[in-house]
N, CA, C and O atoms as a GROMACS GRO file, in nm:
protein
  408
    1MET      N    1  14.904  -5.282 -15.714
    1MET     CA    2  14.959  -5.203 -15.772
    1MET      C    3  14.860  -5.077 -15.842
    1MET      O    4  14.749  -5.121 -15.874
    2ASN      N    5  14.877  -4.940 -15.869
    2ASN     CA    6  14.804  -4.796 -15.838
    2ASN      C    7  14.779  -4.761 -15.954
    2ASN      O    8  14.849  -4.677 -16.011
    3GLU      N    9  14.590  -4.864 -16.056
    3GLU     CA   10  14.604  -4.760 -16.207
    3GLU      C   11  14.499  -4.584 -16.190
    3GLU      O   12  14.425  -4.512 -16.123
    4ILE      N   13  14.569  -4.608 -16.305
    4ILE     CA   14  14.459  -4.480 -16.365
    4ILE      C   15  14.427  -4.481 -16.385
    4ILE      O   16  14.444  -4.534 -16.495
    5PRO      N   17  14.272  -4.428 -16.351
    5PRO     CA   18  14.164  -4.421 -16.399
    5PRO      C   19  14.091  -4.369 -16.554
    5PRO      O   20  14.088  -4.251 -16.590
    6LEU      N   21  14.024  -4.507 -16.648
    6LEU     CA   22  14.054  -4.480 -16.716
    6LEU      C   23  13.967  -4.340 -16.755
    6LEU      O   24  13.990  -4.306 -16.871
    7ASN      N   25  13.856  -4.236 -16.671
    7ASN     CA   26  13.835  -4.116 -16.694
    7ASN      C   27  13.965  -4.002 -16.665
    7ASN      O   28  13.936  -3.883 -16.679
    8PHE      N   29  14.060  -4.026 -16.638
    8PHE     CA   30  14.156  -3.968 -16.611
    8PHE      C   31  14.211  -3.947 -16.764
    8PHE      O   32  14.221  -3.846 -16.834
    9GLY      N   33  14.248  -4.106 -16.791
    9GLY     CA   34  14.375  -4.036 -16.901
    9GLY      C   35  14.264  -4.044 -17.014
    9GLY      O   36  14.330  -4.012 -17.113
   10LEU      N   37  14.141  -4.068 -17.056
   10LEU     CA   38  14.050  -4.004 -17.149
   10LEU      C   39  14.049  -3.869 -17.138
   10LEU      O   40  14.124  -3.808 -17.214
   11ILE      N   41  13.963  -3.790 -17.039
   11ILE     CA   42  13.994  -3.635 -16.997
   11ILE      C   43  14.144  -3.587 -17.077
   11ILE      O   44  14.154  -3.502 -17.164
   12LEU      N   45  14.269  -3.682 -17.008
   12LEU     CA   46  14.438  -3.597 -17.060
   12LEU      C   47  14.398  -3.598 -17.219
   12LEU      O   48  14.362  -3.504 -17.290
   13SER      N   49  14.419  -3.756 -17.255
   13SER     CA   50  14.330  -3.738 -17.380
   13SER      C   51  14.311  -3.663 -17.505
   13SER      O   52  14.364  -3.647 -17.615
   14ALA      N   53  14.142  -3.601 -17.391
   14ALA     CA   54  14.048  -3.492 -17.466
   14ALA      C   55  14.135  -3.416 -17.424
   14ALA      O   56  14.121  -3.335 -17.516
   15LEU      N   57  14.232  -3.361 -17.350
   15LEU     CA   58  14.259  -3.198 -17.330
   15LEU      C   59  14.463  -3.207 -17.470
   15LEU      O   60  14.533  -3.131 -17.538
   16LEU      N   61  14.459  -3.300 -17.443
   16LEU     CA   62  14.563  -3.295 -17.547
   16LEU      C   63  14.582  -3.280 -17.704
   16LEU      O   64  14.666  -3.236 -17.782
   17PHE      N   65  14.419  -3.360 -17.708
   17PHE     CA   66  14.386  -3.279 -17.848
   17PHE      C   67  14.312  -3.207 -17.899
   17PHE      O   68  14.264  -3.210 -18.013
   18LEU      N   69  14.300  -3.152 -17.834
   18LEU     CA   70  14.222  -2.988 -17.799
   18LEU      C   71  14.345  -2.894 -17.834
   18LEU      O   72  14.335  -2.797 -17.909
   19THR      N   73  14.478  -2.939 -17.763
   19THR     CA   74  14.572  -2.812 -17.694
   19THR      C   75  14.632  -2.872 -17.908
   19THR      O   76  14.678  -2.785 -17.981
   20GLY      N   77  14.621  -2.960 -17.939
   20GLY     CA   78  14.681  -2.959 -18.077
   20GLY      C   79  14.525  -2.922 -18.162
   20GLY      O   80  14.553  -2.916 -18.282
   21LEU      N   81  14.468  -2.912 -18.153
   21LEU     CA   82  14.327  -2.861 -18.245
   21LEU      C   83  14.352  -2.739 -18.250
   21LEU      O   84  14.371  -2.710 -18.368
   22LEU      N   85  14.362  -2.657 -18.191
   22LEU     CA   86  14.392  -2.512 -18.077
   22LEU      C   87  14.548  -2.468 -18.182
   22LEU      O   88  14.529  -2.384 -18.270
   23GLY      N   89  14.623  -2.499 -18.174
   23GLY     CA   90  14.758  -2.488 -18.210
   23GLY      C   91  14.740  -2.512 -18.441
   23GLY      O   92  14.802  -2.466 -18.538
   24VAL      N   93  14.644  -2.588 -18.425
   24VAL     CA   94  14.634  -2.555 -18.623
   24VAL      C   95  14.509  -2.499 -18.628
   24VAL      O   96  14.450  -2.518 -18.735
   25LEU      N   97  14.459  -2.446 -18.558
   25LEU     CA   98  14.352  -2.372 -18.630
   25LEU      C   99  14.455  -2.189 -18.548
   25LEU      O  100  14.431  -2.074 -18.588
   26THR      N  101  14.522  -2.214 -18.475
   26THR     CA  102  14.553  -2.032 -18.459
   26THR      C  103  14.713  -2.041 -18.515
   26THR      O  104  14.752  -1.928 -18.541
   27ARG      N  105  14.814  -2.142 -18.540
   27ARG     CA  106  14.912  -2.078 -18.566
   27ARG      C  107  14.913  -2.074 -18.692
   27ARG      O  108  14.830  -2.142 -18.753
   28ARG      N  109  15.040  -1.966 -18.787
   28ARG     CA  110  15.024  -1.954 -18.887
   28ARG      C  111  15.170  -1.978 -18.981
   28ARG      O  112  15.204  -1.930 -19.089
   29ASN      N  113  15.229  -2.060 -18.901
   29ASN     CA  114  15.334  -2.119 -18.896
   29ASN      C  115  15.335  -2.273 -18.929
   29ASN      O  116  15.304  -2.356 -18.845
   30VAL      N  117  15.389  -2.319 -19.119
   30VAL     CA  118  15.332  -2.476 -19.156
   30VAL      C  119  15.387  -2.584 -19.048
   30VAL      O  120  15.349  -2.699 -19.026
   31LEU      N  121  15.514  -2.487 -18.974
   31LEU     CA  122  15.634  -2.612 -18.848
   31LEU      C  123  15.533  -2.652 -18.720
   31LEU      O  124  15.522  -2.756 -18.655
   32PHE      N  125  15.472  -2.537 -18.715
   32PHE     CA  126  15.409  -2.556 -18.601
   32PHE      C  127  15.273  -2.614 -18.553
   32PHE      O  128  15.216  -2.644 -18.448
   33MET      N  129  15.249  -2.612 -18.711
   33MET     CA  130  15.098  -2.637 -18.782
   33MET      C  131  15.090  -2.798 -18.746
   33MET      O  132  15.004  -2.851 -18.677
   34LEU      N  133  15.216  -2.870 -18.816
   34LEU     CA  134  15.281  -2.954 -18.765
   34LEU      C  135  15.287  -3.089 -18.704
   34LEU      O  136  15.253  -3.207 -18.708
   35MET      N  137  15.402  -2.919 -18.596
   35MET     CA  138  15.352  -3.018 -18.446
   35MET      C  139  15.240  -3.027 -18.344
   35MET      O  140  15.251  -3.088 -18.238
   36SER      N  141  15.134  -2.964 -18.383
   36SER     CA  142  15.019  -2.965 -18.304
   36SER      C  143  14.954  -3.071 -18.440
   36SER      O  144  14.857  -3.130 -18.392
   37VAL      N  145  14.973  -3.110 -18.577
   37VAL     CA  146  14.889  -3.259 -18.556
   37VAL      C  147  15.016  -3.333 -18.553
   37VAL      O  148  15.046  -3.379 -18.663
   38GLU      N  149  15.061  -3.346 -18.500
   38GLU     CA  150  15.145  -3.503 -18.366
   38GLU      C  151  15.102  -3.478 -18.297
   38GLU      O  152  15.033  -3.569 -18.250
   39ILE      N  153  15.096  -3.350 -18.226
   39ILE     CA  154  14.977  -3.380 -18.048
   39ILE      C  155  14.839  -3.456 -18.122
   39ILE      O  156  14.824  -3.571 -18.082
   40MET      N  157  14.750  -3.417 -18.208
   40MET     CA  158  14.674  -3.486 -18.234
   40MET      C  159  14.698  -3.611 -18.176
   40MET      O  160  14.700  -3.640 -18.057
   41PHE      N  161  14.714  -3.677 -18.271
   41PHE     CA  162  14.848  -3.770 -18.357
   41PHE      C  163  14.881  -3.894 -18.170
   41PHE      O  164  14.862  -4.015 -18.168
   42ASN      N  165  14.907  -3.850 -18.104
   42ASN     CA  166  14.957  -3.883 -17.963
   42ASN      C  167  14.831  -3.879 -17.831
   42ASN      O  168  14.812  -3.950 -17.732
   43ALA      N  169  14.762  -3.760 -17.889
   43ALA     CA  170  14.665  -3.818 -17.820
   43ALA      C  171  14.610  -3.920 -17.857
   43ALA      O  172  14.609  -4.010 -17.774
   44ALA      N  173  14.533  -3.953 -18.012
   44ALA     CA  174  14.393  -4.031 -18.094
   44ALA      C  175  14.511  -4.173 -18.005
   44ALA      O  176  14.454  -4.249 -17.926
   45GLY      N  177  14.650  -4.190 -18.027
   45GLY     CA  178  14.722  -4.326 -17.985
   45GLY      C  179  14.715  -4.352 -17.786
   45GLY      O  180  14.680  -4.463 -17.745
   46LEU      N  181  14.751  -4.241 -17.684
   46LEU     CA  182  14.744  -4.246 -17.607
   46LEU      C  183  14.523  -4.280 -17.557
   46LEU      O  184  14.488  -4.341 -17.456
   47ALA      N  185  14.462  -4.243 -17.620
   47ALA     CA  186  14.346  -4.301 -17.606
   47ALA      C  187  14.322  -4.435 -17.644
   47ALA      O  188  14.292  -4.515 -17.555
   48PHE      N  189  14.329  -4.466 -17.739
   48PHE     CA  190  14.405  -4.627 -17.808
   48PHE      C  191  14.410  -4.728 -17.707
   48PHE      O  192  14.347  -4.833 -17.694
   49VAL      N  193  14.485  -4.680 -17.646
   49VAL     CA  194  14.634  -4.730 -17.560
   49VAL      C  195  14.571  -4.769 -17.433
   49VAL      O  196  14.591  -4.877 -17.378
   50LEU      N  197  14.468  -4.647 -17.377
   50LEU     CA  198  14.428  -4.658 -17.255
   50LEU      C  199  14.270  -4.732 -17.297
   50LEU      O  200  14.239  -4.793 -17.194
   51ALA      N  201  14.168  -4.752 -17.392
   51ALA     CA  202  14.079  -4.820 -17.377
   51ALA      C  203  14.150  -4.949 -17.480
   51ALA      O  204  14.071  -5.003 -17.558
   52GLY      N  205  14.311  -5.004 -17.480
   52GLY     CA  206  14.298  -5.174 -17.494
   52GLY      C  207  14.314  -5.163 -17.397
   52GLY      O  208  14.261  -5.264 -17.350
   53ALA      N  209  14.358  -5.102 -17.309
   53ALA     CA  210  14.444  -5.152 -17.216
   53ALA      C  211  14.304  -5.176 -17.076
   53ALA      O  212  14.346  -5.220 -16.970
   54LYS      N  213  14.186  -5.152 -17.084
   54LYS     CA  214  14.059  -5.148 -16.996
   54LYS      C  215  13.965  -5.232 -17.027
   54LYS      O  216  13.873  -5.247 -16.946
   55TRP      N  217  13.966  -5.326 -17.181
   55TRP     CA  218  13.917  -5.430 -17.156
   55TRP      C  219  14.028  -5.512 -17.248
   55TRP      O  220  13.989  -5.567 -17.352
   56GLY      N  221  14.193  -5.520 -17.200
   56GLY     CA  222  14.251  -5.632 -17.160
   56GLY      C  223  14.310  -5.702 -17.353
   56GLY      O  224  14.388  -5.794 -17.379
   57GLN      N  225  14.236  -5.612 -17.445
   57GLN     CA  226  14.312  -5.628 -17.546
   57GLN      C  227  14.413  -5.577 -17.616
   57GLN      O  228  14.433  -5.456 -17.618
   58PRO      N  229  14.521  -5.696 -17.710
   58PRO     CA  230  14.582  -5.543 -17.782
   58PRO      C  231  14.637  -5.491 -17.867
   58PRO      O  232  14.753  -5.472 -17.904
   59ASP      N  233  14.423  -5.441 -17.931
   59ASP     CA  234  14.415  -5.399 -18.027
   59ASP      C  235  14.477  -5.228 -18.030
   59ASP      O  236  14.536  -5.178 -18.125
   60GLY      N  237  14.444  -5.164 -17.905
   60GLY     CA  238  14.480  -5.059 -17.905
   60GLY      C  239  14.630  -5.029 -17.864
   60GLY      O  240  14.658  -4.910 -17.849
   61GLN      N  241  14.734  -5.128 -17.842
   61GLN     CA  242  14.899  -5.094 -17.880
   61GLN      C  243  14.902  -5.142 -18.058
   61GLN      O  244  14.999  -5.083 -18.105
   62VAL      N  245  14.849  -5.206 -18.145
   62VAL     CA  246  14.816  -5.217 -18.219
   62VAL      C  247  14.787  -5.105 -18.315
   62VAL      O  248  14.863  -5.079 -18.408
   63MET      N  249  14.694  -5.051 -18.295
   63MET     CA  250  14.669  -4.888 -18.329
   63MET      C  251  14.777  -4.812 -18.338
   63MET      O  252  14.826  -4.769 -18.442
   64LEU      N  253  14.821  -4.794 -18.212
   64LEU     CA  254  14.918  -4.669 -18.232
   64LEU      C  255  15.077  -4.710 -18.258
   64LEU      O  256  15.180  -4.643 -18.244
   65ILE      N  257  15.052  -4.859 -18.306
   65ILE     CA  258  15.192  -4.904 -18.442
   65ILE      C  259  15.139  -4.843 -18.498
   65ILE      O  260  15.185  -4.735 -18.461
   66PHE      N  261  15.042  -4.812 -18.594
   66PHE     CA  262  15.008  -4.765 -18.728
   66PHE      C  263  14.964  -4.613 -18.702
   66PHE      O  264  14.922  -4.545 -18.795
   67ILE      N  265  14.974  -4.559 -18.562
   67ILE     CA  266  14.897  -4.430 -18.569
   67ILE      C  267  15.075  -4.322 -18.573
   67ILE      O  268  15.084  -4.202 -18.602
   68LEU      N  269  15.152  -4.385 -18.547
   68LEU     CA  270  15.340  -4.369 -18.496
   68LEU      C  271  15.357  -4.439 -18.694
   68LEU      O  272  15.393  -4.345 -18.764
   69ALA      N  273  15.346  -4.516 -18.743
   69ALA     CA  274  15.381  -4.496 -18.854
   69ALA      C  275  15.309  -4.376 -18.948
   69ALA      O  276  15.385  -4.282 -18.969
   70MET      N  277  15.201  -4.365 -18.996
   70MET     CA  278  15.132  -4.251 -19.021
   70MET      C  279  15.170  -4.125 -18.919
   70MET      O  280  15.125  -4.024 -18.975
   71ALA      N  281  15.223  -4.094 -18.818
   71ALA     CA  282  15.288  -3.996 -18.792
   71ALA      C  283  15.439  -3.932 -18.833
   71ALA      O  284  15.480  -3.831 -18.889
   72ALA      N  285  15.488  -4.035 -18.780
   72ALA     CA  286  15.612  -4.100 -18.921
   72ALA      C  287  15.642  -4.017 -19.071
   72ALA      O  288  15.703  -3.912 -19.089
   73ALA      N  289  15.563  -4.124 -19.185
   73ALA     CA  290  15.521  -4.040 -19.312
   73ALA      C  291  15.480  -3.928 -19.317
   73ALA      O  292  15.506  -3.869 -19.422
   74GLU      N  293  15.408  -3.859 -19.219
   74GLU     CA  294  15.341  -3.718 -19.251
   74GLU      C  295  15.425  -3.609 -19.202
   74GLU      O  296  15.388  -3.494 -19.229
   75VAL      N  297  15.573  -3.633 -19.110
   75VAL     CA  298  15.663  -3.598 -19.048
   75VAL      C  299  15.741  -3.562 -19.238
   75VAL      O  300  15.705  -3.472 -19.314
   76SER      N  301  15.835  -3.654 -19.261
   76SER     CA  302  15.839  -3.643 -19.361
   76SER      C  303  15.829  -3.603 -19.506
   76SER      O  304  15.918  -3.599 -19.592
   77VAL      N  305  15.709  -3.575 -19.512
   77VAL     CA  306  15.637  -3.524 -19.615
   77VAL      C  307  15.577  -3.396 -19.570
   77VAL      O  308  15.521  -3.332 -19.659
   78GLY      N  309  15.578  -3.350 -19.460
   78GLY     CA  310  15.568  -3.238 -19.396
   78GLY      C  311  15.653  -3.157 -19.412
   78GLY      O  312  15.625  -3.038 -19.406
   79LEU      N  313  15.792  -3.202 -19.439
   79LEU     CA  314  15.875  -3.180 -19.366
   79LEU      C  315  15.959  -3.109 -19.521
   79LEU      O  316  15.984  -2.993 -19.556
   80ALA      N  317  15.976  -3.200 -19.564
   80ALA     CA  318  15.986  -3.159 -19.782
   80ALA      C  319  15.890  -3.071 -19.772
   80ALA      O  320  15.929  -2.956 -19.757
   81LEU      N  321  15.774  -3.088 -19.776
   81LEU     CA  322  15.690  -2.942 -19.837
   81LEU      C  323  15.798  -2.808 -19.734
   81LEU      O  324  15.856  -2.710 -19.781
   82ILE      N  325  15.794  -2.842 -19.624
   82ILE     CA  326  15.815  -2.721 -19.588
   82ILE      C  327  15.921  -2.686 -19.660
   82ILE      O  328  15.896  -2.616 -19.758
   83LEU      N  329  16.045  -2.717 -19.638
   83LEU     CA  330  16.178  -2.685 -19.713
   83LEU      C  331  16.125  -2.698 -19.883
   83LEU      O  332  16.226  -2.742 -19.938
   84GLN      N  333  16.068  -2.689 -19.941
   84GLN     CA  334  16.028  -2.720 -20.031
   84GLN      C  335  15.988  -2.513 -20.093
   84GLN      O  336  16.022  -2.450 -20.194
   85MET      N  337  15.883  -2.467 -19.938
   85MET     CA  338  15.840  -2.391 -19.969
   85MET      C  339  15.885  -2.241 -19.912
   85MET      O  340  15.859  -2.134 -19.968
   86HIS      N  341  15.963  -2.258 -19.779
   86HIS     CA  342  16.081  -2.226 -19.783
   86HIS      C  343  16.213  -2.149 -19.873
   86HIS      O  344  16.285  -2.049 -19.867
   87LYS      N  345  16.187  -2.288 -19.970
   87LYS     CA  346  16.315  -2.244 -20.054
   87LYS      C  347  16.279  -2.183 -20.207
   87LYS      O  348  16.362  -2.137 -20.284
   88MET      N  349  16.112  -2.197 -20.235
   88MET     CA  350  16.077  -2.123 -20.358
   88MET      C  351  16.000  -1.979 -20.251
   88MET      O  352  16.018  -1.872 -20.309
   89TYR      N  353  15.961  -1.971 -20.182
   89TYR     CA  354  15.898  -1.806 -20.105
   89TYR      C  355  15.965  -1.774 -20.018
   89TYR      O  356  15.897  -1.686 -19.964
   90ARG      N  357  16.100  -1.788 -19.933
   90ARG     CA  358  16.138  -1.760 -19.848
   90ARG      C  359  16.058  -1.776 -19.714
   90ARG      O  360  16.134  -1.705 -19.648
   91THR      N  361  15.995  -1.801 -19.656
   91THR     CA  362  15.812  -1.783 -19.562
   91THR      C  363  15.817  -1.904 -19.570
   91THR      O  364  15.842  -1.968 -19.673
   92ALA      N  365  15.791  -1.955 -19.444
   92ALA     CA  366  15.695  -2.104 -19.359
   92ALA      C  367  15.553  -2.010 -19.318
   92ALA      O  368  15.510  -2.111 -19.262
   93ASP      N  369  15.494  -1.956 -19.305
   93ASP     CA  370  15.344  -1.833 -19.291
   93ASP      C  371  15.260  -1.872 -19.399
   93ASP      O  372  15.266  -1.836 -19.516
   94SER      N  373  15.152  -1.981 -19.321
   94SER     CA  374  15.064  -2.006 -19.450
   94SER      C  375  15.001  -1.912 -19.496
   94SER      O  376  14.968  -1.919 -19.614
   95ASP      N  377  14.961  -1.784 -19.408
   95ASP     CA  378  14.864  -1.676 -19.492
   95ASP      C  379  14.965  -1.634 -19.597
   95ASP      O  380  14.923  -1.640 -19.712
   96ALA      N  381  15.144  -1.576 -19.575
   96ALA     CA  382  15.194  -1.589 -19.678
   96ALA      C  383  15.161  -1.680 -19.828
   96ALA      O  384  15.068  -1.606 -19.859
   97LEU      N  385  15.162  -1.717 -19.870
   97LEU     CA  386  15.123  -1.826 -19.956
   97LEU      C  387  15.004  -1.816 -20.068
   97LEU      O  388  14.990  -1.912 -20.144
   98ASN      N  389  14.903  -1.682 -20.082
   98ASN     CA  390  14.828  -1.645 -20.204
   98ASN      C  391  14.828  -1.692 -20.294
   98ASN      O  392  14.724  -1.731 -20.348
   99ILE      N  393  15.006  -1.714 -20.369
   99ILE     CA  394  14.961  -1.773 -20.492
   99ILE      C  395  14.952  -1.961 -20.496
   99ILE      O  396  14.944  -2.038 -20.591
  100LEU      N  397  14.955  -1.980 -20.378
  100LEU     CA  398  14.884  -2.120 -20.424
  100LEU      C  399  14.752  -2.150 -20.405
  100LEU      O  400  14.709  -2.265 -20.403
  101ARG      N  401  14.660  -2.014 -20.384
  101ARG     CA  402  14.542  -2.047 -20.352
  101ARG      C  403  14.466  -2.074 -20.500
  101ARG      O  404  14.396  -2.176 -20.491
  102ASP      N  405  14.462  -2.035 -20.584
  102ASP     CA  406  14.407  -2.102 -20.719
  102ASP      C  407  14.427  -2.229 -20.811
  102ASP      O  408  14.359  -2.242 -20.913
   0.00000   0.00000   0.00000
């Protein structure tokens, strides 16, 4: 069976992480920022799984389960905050919420 080299998988993981980081830094919509954080979590999970497969240990898969659980909690809290923010201020734009700065 042909296996993908570890370097290619880690490069893909790094590209996904940088894409998520770029999305967090450039986007102003909170929903898109949360989606970018999800991409970053998935990139970290991919790196853990690749490292675990390289050394033949299940640790990477266990870490992926923790990352997925943390991502699910982040989504639930984040969406609740977005709904509350939209209800109160009628926007999901992070720059428009200057009232929260103080």
